[in-house]
N, C-alpha and C positions, 0 to 999 in steps of 0.2 A: 571485409565482413567485420561487424562489431559483435562481440560476445559479452553479455552481462551475466554474471554468476551471482545468484542470491544464496547466501549462507545463513541458515538459522542455527545458532549455537545454543544448546541447552546446557545447563549446569556450568555456567561460565567459570566458576571458581576452579573446577577440576579440569576443564577442557581448554581454557584459553591459552595456556602456555604452549601446548602442542600445536594449536592452530597458529599461533604467532610464529612458531618455528617454521611451519610450512609456508606461511605468507612471506617470511623473510627469504626462504630458499628460492622462491619463485618471484621475487620482487621485481626483476627486470621485465617480466611479462605482465605486470599489473600496471595499467595506465591510470586507474582511478579507484580509490577505496573510500567508501562511505560507511560509517558505523551508525546504526540506529539503536538507541538504548530505550527500551520500554520502561521508563522509570518516572517516578515522581520524586518525592523527597528521598526515598530509599532505592538502591540499585535493584534492578530486576535480575533474576537468575538466568534469563534468556537474553539473547541479543541477535540482531540481524546485521549482516555486513553485505554490501553490494560492491562488486568488483567489475570493472571493465578490463578485460584481458586482451592480450595480443593472441590471436587465434593461430598459435604456432604449433610446432610438432609436439611440444611437451604438455599441451593443455590437458589431454586425457590422463596423463601421468599425474598432473597436478590435481585434477578432480578426484582421481582414485585415492590419492594420499589424504585429501580432505575427508572423503567418505570413510576412511579407515578410523577416523576419530569417533569415539562414542559420543552420541548426542548431536551429530551433525545432520541437518537436512539441507539438500542442495537442489537448486533449480536453475535452469538456464533460459536465457532469451537470446535469440540470434537475429540480427538485422542485416 
């Protein structure tokens, strides 16, 4: 089974450090990470990250920790 998690991060300046800490904690379960920055010349305050994850035992714990961050919207696709 392949799981794709879409993360929309609002207010990157205040929330990106906590998000990076969680991504680092679960780095062995992340097979692919793609960052999409909605910017032109200036950086956007929002960002989107797509993750392909290993559908292991800790996936729900990982998603719960992500959702505990203020300004996170999370969506999943399962194939």
